[in-house]
C-alpha positions in Angstrom: 98.2 51.2 107.1 96.7 54.7 107.4 98.3 57.6 105.6 99.8 60.3 107.9 98.1 63.7 107.8 100.3 66.7 107.1 100.7 69.0 110.1 102.9 71.8 111.4 104.5 74.5 109.3 105.4 72.3 106.3 103.0 73.0 103.4 99.3 73.7 104.2 98.3 72.8 100.7 99.5 69.2 101.2 97.0 67.1 102.9 99.2 64.1 103.8 102.8 62.9 104.0 104.3 59.5 103.1 107.8 58.4 103.9 108.6 54.9 102.6 112.3 56.0 102.4 113.6 57.2 105.8 116.8 58.0 107.6 119.9 60.2 107.6 120.1 62.4 104.4 123.5 62.6 102.8 123.0 66.3 102.1 123.6 67.0 105.8 122.1 70.5 105.7 122.9 72.1 109.0 119.5 73.7 109.4 117.5 70.5 108.5 114.4 70.3 110.7 114.8 66.5 110.9 118.2 66.8 112.5 116.6 69.0 115.1 113.5 66.8 115.7 115.3 63.5 115.6 118.9 63.8 116.7 119.5 60.0 116.5 118.3 59.5 113.0 118.9 56.0 111.7 120.8 55.1 108.6 118.9 55.6 105.4 116.6 52.6 104.8 113.5 51.4 102.9 110.4 50.8 104.9 108.8 47.8 103.2 105.8 47.9 105.4 104.9 51.4 104.0 104.1 49.7 100.7 100.9 48.5 102.4 99.8 52.1 103.1 96.4 53.0 101.7 97.1 56.1 99.6 93.4 56.7 98.8 92.2 59.3 96.3 91.6 63.1 96.2 94.7 63.8 98.3 97.8 65.9 97.8 100.6 63.8 99.2 104.1 65.0 100.0 106.2 61.9 99.3 109.6 62.0 101.0 108.9 64.8 103.5 111.4 63.4 106.1 114.4 62.9 103.8 115.6 63.7 100.3 114.6 60.5 98.5 116.4 61.7 95.4 119.8 62.3 97.0 122.7 60.7 95.0 123.1 57.7 97.4 119.4 56.6 97.5 119.1 53.3 95.5 117.2 53.7 92.3 115.2 50.6 92.9 113.8 52.1 96.1 112.7 55.2 94.2 111.1 53.0 91.5 109.1 51.0 94.1 107.8 54.3 95.6 106.8 55.7 92.2 105.1 52.5 91.1 103.1 52.4 94.3 102.0 56.0 93.7 100.9 55.1 90.1 98.6 52.5 91.5 96.6 55.3 93.2 96.3 57.8 90.3 93.5 59.8 91.9 96.0 61.8 94.1 98.4 64.6 93.4 101.9 63.8 94.5 104.5 66.3 95.5 108.2 65.5 95.3 110.9 67.9 96.5 114.6 67.5 96.2 117.9 69.5 96.3 119.0 67.1 93.6 116.3 67.6 91.0 118.6 66.5 88.2 117.5 63.0 89.3 113.9 63.8 88.4 114.8 63.4 84.8 115.6 59.7 85.0 112.5 58.6 86.9 109.0 57.6 85.8 106.5 59.6 87.8 102.7 59.4 88.2 100.8 61.8 85.9 99.5 64.2 88.7 102.9 65.3 90.1 104.3 68.6 91.3 108.1 68.8 91.3 109.8 71.1 93.8 113.3 72.2 94.7 114.8 74.4 97.4 116.7 77.6 96.7 117.6 79.3 100.0 119.7 82.0 98.4 121.8 82.7 95.4 124.9 82.9 97.6 126.9 79.8 98.4 126.6 79.0 102.1 128.9 76.2 103.3 126.3 74.3 105.4 125.1 71.6 103.0 126.5 68.9 100.7 123.6 69.2 98.3 124.1 70.3 94.7 124.5 74.0 94.2 121.4 76.2 93.8 122.6 76.9 90.2 122.6 73.2 89.5 119.1 72.9 91.0 117.7 75.8 88.9 119.3 74.4 85.7 117.7 71.0 86.3 114.3 72.5 87.0 114.5 74.7 83.9 114.7 71.6 81.7 111.4 70.2 83.0 109.2 72.1 80.6 105.6 71.0 80.6 105.8 69.8 84.2 104.2 71.4 87.3 107.1 73.0 89.2 107.5 74.8 92.5 110.4 76.5 94.4 110.8 76.8 98.1 112.9 79.6 99.6 113.3 78.2 103.1 115.1 78.9 105.3 115.6 82.1 103.5 119.1 83.5 103.8 120.5 86.8 102.7 120.7 87.1 99.0 121.4 89.3 96.0 118.1 90.4 94.6 118.7 90.2 90.8 120.5 86.8 91.0 118.0 85.1 93.3 115.0 86.3 91.2 116.8 85.1 88.1 117.3 81.7 89.6 113.7 81.3 90.5 112.5 82.6 87.2 114.7 80.0 85.4 112.8 77.3 87.3 109.5 78.6 85.9 107.6 77.7 89.0 103.8 77.5 89.3 104.2 78.9 92.8 107.0 79.8 95.3 106.8 79.1 99.0 108.9 81.4 101.3 109.7 80.6 104.9 112.3 81.4 107.6 114.4 79.3 109.9 112.3 78.0 112.8 115.0 76.4 114.9 117.3 79.2 115.9 120.3 78.3 113.7 121.6 81.9 113.6 121.6 82.0 109.9 122.6 85.1 107.8 119.1 86.4 107.1 117.8 89.3 105.0 115.9 92.3 106.4 112.1 92.3 106.4 112.1 95.1 103.8 114.3 93.1 101.5 112.0 90.1 101.9 109.0 92.2 101.0 110.8 93.5 97.9 111.6 90.0 96.9 108.0 88.9 97.3 106.9 91.9 95.2 109.2 91.0 92.4 108.3 87.3 92.4 104.6 88.1 92.2 105.3 89.7 88.8 105.6 86.2 87.3 104.4 83.6 89.8 102.2 82.9 92.9 103.9 83.5 96.2 102.8 81.4 99.2 104.1 83.0 102.5 104.7 80.5 105.4 103.8 81.5 108.9 107.3 81.3 110.2 108.4 84.1 107.8 106.7 86.6 110.2 109.6 86.3 112.6 111.6 88.5 110.3 109.2 91.4 110.6 111.3 93.0 113.3 114.6 92.5 111.4 116.1 95.7 109.9 
C-alpha cells in the first residue's frame, strides 16, 4: 500500500501521514478537526491492512495524525505493532504527537523520532477530556535527550508568563503556532498578544507559524 502524502494546514515539514490506528478519540476535544471533517467517526480500531504499507526511506512521517494513538484507552499491543513496523524502516524520521505524552515513557520508539504535545493555553478550558496542559508539560520535561516539539493550536487566550513557562519546561526543539480553522468561537488572544508570545518563545526555541494564524491579524 502507498503511504499518504501530508496535505492541508497540518505540518508542512512532515512529508507523509500514516494512520494504522483510527477512529473516535476518547479525548473528545470540541475543536478537533477530525470531528468536523468526519462527523460519523467509527469506533477506535486497528487497521491491520496498514501493516502492509510501504514506509520507504528519507521521509518525515506523522504517525497517528487522525487520532491520538496514545490516549489512555488505546491498547498497548496496537501501539507496539505500530512502533515495531516503524523500526523496520529506520531511514525515516517519525513524528508522534499526543495530549497524553506520559505514555511516551513506556513505549519503545524508533531512533529517529520527534515527540510532540499540544498546549493550547495555560488556562483550563472545559472542552476536552485530555490530561491537563500541566500534566503534558511535566511528562515532556522528563524526556531529556529526546527531540521534542510543542504545538499551540488552536491557540486560546492565555496568561503570558504561565504559558511561556509551560512551553519552556517542555524544552522543545521548535514550537508550531496555529489558530482555529473551523469556526468554533473559541476564546482567542489578540494579534498583539500572539506577536508578543512569538517574540518571547523565539528567545529559547524556533517558532513555526502556521498559515491559519493569520486570521487573528484583525483581532484587537
